[in-house]
C-alpha positions, 0 to 999 in steps of 0.5 A: 743745132742744125736743122734736118733737111726734109729730103734723105736719099728714099725720101728724093727717090719716092719725090721722083717715083710719084711725080713720073708716075702719074699721067704719063704711063696712062696717056703715052702707052696707047698713043706709043704702042699705036707707032711701035707696036709691040716694040715699044718696051724698047722705046721705053728702054730707049726713053729711060735711058736719056731720062738718065742722062738727062738726070744726070746733066740736071743733078750735075747743074743743080748741085753747082746752081742750088736753086728751087728755079731749076731749069731756069735758074740753069738756062740763065746761068747757061746763056746769060741774062740775055734774049735769048735765055729769056726766050727760053724762059718762057718757051718753058712756061709754053711747054708746062702749059701744053703738058697740062693740056696734055694732062686735062685732056687724058682725064677727059678721056678717061671719064668719058669712057663711065658715060653711056654714049661713050667717048665723044669730044664733046665729053671728053673736053667738058671734063677736060674743062671741068677739071681743069676749072676745079683746080682753078678753084681748089688753088684759089681758095687754097690747096692744103687738103689737096696737096694732103692727099697728095702722097695717098694718091701716090701710093693707090696708082702705084699700086694698082699699076704693080697689081695689074701688071702682075696679073696680067702678066699670067694672061699674056699672048705670046703670039702678040709679042711675037717680032714677027708682029712687030712693026720696023725698028725704025718706029721705035726713035718715032715713038722716043719723043712720047715714052721720054715724056712718060718720064719727064716728072724726074727734074722735080728732083733737082727743085728740091736740092735746098732741102736736101740732105748732103746734095753732093751725095744724094742728088745723083744717087736718088736720080738714078735709083727713081728713073732706074725703077720707073724704067722696070715698072714701065717696061714690064706695064707695056709688057702686060698692055701688049702681051694681053692686046693685039696691035688692033685692039690698042689702036681701037683704045689707044687713049685708055689703052691701059684701062682697057688690057686690065680686061681680060685678068680682071674683066670688065670691074677691071676696066672701070678701076684702072679707068678710075686709077687714070683719073686720080692719077691726072687729076694729082698731075693736073693739081702739081702741074697747075700748081707748077706752072702757077709758080712759074709764072709768078717767079718769071714775072717777078724776075721780069719774063712776065708782064706784072699782072702775073704775080697780082694776088687773088685770093691764096694765088696770083692772076696767073692761075687765071691767064695760065688756065685761059691759055691751055682752054684753046689747046684742050678743045681744039686739038685731041690727045695724040696732038696734044701729047705729041706737041707736049712732047716735043716741048719737054724735050727741045728744052731739055735738050737747050739746058743741056747745050748750055750745061756744055759751057758751064761744064769746068763749074759743074764737073760734069762729064762730057760724053754724058752731057754730050749724049745727052744731048742729041738724046734730046733734040734727036728724039724730039726730031724723030717726032716731028718728023712722024708727026709731020705726017699726021700734022703738017702743020707741027714744021710751023707750030714748033717754029712759031712757039719759040718766034712767039716766045722770043717776041714776048721776050723782046716786048716786055724788055721795050716796055717794062725794062723786066729780064730774068736774072740769076739767082745763085751768083758766084763769088767772083759776079757778086764782088763785081756786082757790088763794085758796079752798085759803089761805082754808079752810087758816086756817079750820081752823088759827084752828079748831085 
């Protein structure tokens, strides 16, 4: 009897929505609003279109290379088992670390709103570090309870956003949405990096491919449905926020704008409830991202892209968990939320860009549409370029951070290959490659036997 797979169409859609609607919207809506003003709705729309294009490309890749390794597997398939793909694998790990730091910093900022002294760098950093350490401890002893609570948290955060949006629409002040109040349209593109970041959880759908019923039929439909529904939700939320708050108020409370926008409809209690929802959403995202980062580090260490120390066991987890947590601490302590969110968004976009560029090399195998994949490449790299140009005004060193991270990843990969003979390898091997490896193995074996 054939075993039924865990993911059908709507369970995959639910997984995608739960992954996207989380910390991202609570982090970026204020930060993106500072850049694009009341045109941020347009930026969310364009960011959603880029996400749909990237989702199309990833869906085609996942059907051809059905692996839980996801993006790491697609990079190796596209670029081979060389230094370039290895460096990108390490870069993908770094990108997840910065994303985790951004979510933790957001948690710290929302938690600090409950303090008598208000938001201060000390409170924001204290709560950010504390929540990471808490979930490190939970993951070390076993996170089964938190995993079971995740479905409840998803329902709470989505319900809170829908109730808030529906109520806030009745309190909109049309003047706040007037085009006369809008900044230059180019700012829509400057904000793209951040608005795309709010969608970045969509790729998790491809990681479920091995457990999906009829992925050839289900994967693309679930990806489009999940992203499409989230686009509608984000546009409605942004209209509610910018219709209720003036741009000055959004700039003042940019790190917690979503909670501040609940005041007109619900008063102080609305602020506190939305802030509590943000804490739940960011806490669950920290747990999920920490788990994902640990799995990435474990997989990369096992396959050769990180030192073997990453896959050594500690209690119910690995040393990779401890190392990953330690690496993000300086990012939390020395950068503010806007800076971390921007760097995380740029890193995610660049990884997406390289993934879809690699897809162009494998299009004959995946059957992907050339123009859709090209659009995903242009959208990813284009949004990253606009984000870098805008960020360079407030963060001049960003032009050094980005190539610096690439260089660090490359050096990491080179050193590992020199001193440990470790490299990342394909998990999905074509029939031809399988035969080729088998023949090569037999040839090497006969050579050794003849020598002895």
